[in-house]
N, C-alpha and C positions, 0 to 999 in steps of 0.2 A: 504492501497500501504505500510506505514511503515512496519508494524510485515514483511512484505512479504522480505522487502528490509534486513531484517535486519536473516534473515534466513538464507536468498540468503551470507550477509556475515557471519552469523559466520559457513555456511558448506564450505563459500572457505577458511575461520581461518581454519578447520578442516583439508581443503588439504592440505596447505601450513605448517602445524606443520612436516608432513611425509619429506616435499622438505630437505634433507642434502644442503650446501651449494654450495658443488661440483657441486648438479644439479642445483641448482640453475645457477649457474655460468655459466656449463654446457648448461640447456637451454636461456640462456641470450646471450649465444654467435651467438648459431640460428637464433632468432630472430631479433638482431643488424645485424645480417647479410642480412634479406631477407626485412631489415626495407632502407641499406641503396642503397638498390641497385633498388629503387623507380625511379620512373622517377622522382616525385613528391622533396625525398630528394633530389637526384642526385642534381635538375635543383635549388634547394632552398640557398641560400647566405648568408641568417640569421636562425637558425633551435632551437627553447625552447626548452630544451631537460629537465628532472629535475637528481636530487642527490636524488639517490632509499633509499628506507629503507632498510632493510634485506632480504622484503622479496617478497619485485620487481624486476620486470626484470632489476638488475645490467644496469647502463647507463654509470659508470664511462669508459669504456677502449671505447665506443663509443665516451663523452664526447674530451676525452683525444684525441684521434685519429686521432680526425675531429677537432678541437679548433683551429688550427693553418693554416686551408684550407679554412673554413667557419667561423663564426660568433658563438656562443657559446652564446644563451643568457640560464639563469639559475631562474626559481622562488624564490622569498622573499615572505615571510607572515607577512602581519602588518596589524593589527587589522584585518576583515574583509575583507578583498582581499588580495591579485597576484598580485603581480611588473616584471617586468623584466628586471635582469639587464647584463651588460655584462658578460661572462667569459674570461678570464685572470690568468687562472694558480692555480694549489692546492694552495700554498700560498698563496689562497686570498679567501678561503672561510673560513666561520666561521659555528657553528656547532649553527642550530634553538634554541625555545624553543622547538620544538616539537625534537630534537634531530638531524634535516635533515644539511647537508651540505648546505648549499648560499652564492652565490657569497657575498663580501666585496662590499656593494652599493654604488658603485660609477658612473660609468653611463648608467643611466636608458637605457632601450631601445623601445621604443613606438610599440603599436600594430602595426599599419599600415608599421611598419616595418622586422616585422617577416613576412616571407615569411611563413612555416613551425609548428608546432605545433604538436610535442608529448608527446601526457598525459597517465598517470601511471589511473589503474582503481583497482576497485574490480572485477566487471565482465562488459564486454560486451554480446549483442546475436549480431545473424544474420542480422537486421535491425540496425546497427553501433550504438545499444542503449548503452550509456558510466553510469554504476554506481558509483559512489564514496568513500567517506567515507563520506559524507551528509555535509558536510559543505558548498557546494554547489564555492570553490574559482574561480575553471575549468571556471564551469555555468558561472558569473558570468564577470568575463574575458573577458573569449568567446562571449556572447551576444553581438550581432551587428557585429561579425564581420564579414570577409567572407576568411576567410583566410582557407588553409587545416590542418585539424587536426590528425595526427591517432592517434589509440591508441594500445598503444603495452602489450599484457599477458601473462602468459601462457597459450596454451592449454583448461586444467581445468575451467579458467576464462570465457571462450567464451560460454554462453550460448544458448540453444534456445531461450527464450523468459528473456528480467528483465524489472520490470516496472519503464516507465521512465512517466516521465513529459513533461508540457510543453515549460519548460522552460528550457530540459537540456538540451545541447548540442551535436546532432553527432555527431558521427567520420566520416572522408572523408574514411578512411580503418581501420578496425581490425590487426593487423597482433601478431600471434604467432608460437609458434617455427616448425607446421606444415600448417597453409595455413592462406590465407588472404583473407577479408576481405571486398568487394567494398558495397559504400551505393548505387552508381549506376547501380547493377544488384542486383534489387529485385526485 
């Protein structure tokens, strides 16, 4: 299974190399527009988002647009785990060891106070399985938490089937610039 995951990660990385910053920005806008129209996003008061790496769906516009009207929380990596802290503006972000912006750790938000998780991934499939970067941060955090989780990715990252293990957290929805896949429509 690990070999298959490495193959998929390598293949997706090859696709991403050919995307311009403009294309990533354009596709990201389309994905975020689809996301904000979902009922679950509209109803959520506290939303876990993420600061994107260069080759991921860009979320900074989404964060800036919504953090004054909804509570936006962002992940902070600490050892083997992630924790979510309230986002209070661009001035309160610091670069992590991974080069990702993280909120200055002030207000820790517990999982039961988060209404919706928006999660990046390397690949997703039509059964709403997610394959991340292999560290398991989100799978560990979300274990035992029954809250909606939406995977967002570019359309070429949505595959027919990806290897999934029992501890892998399924997404409620997967949204690309072209489609929305629901775990309820299997």
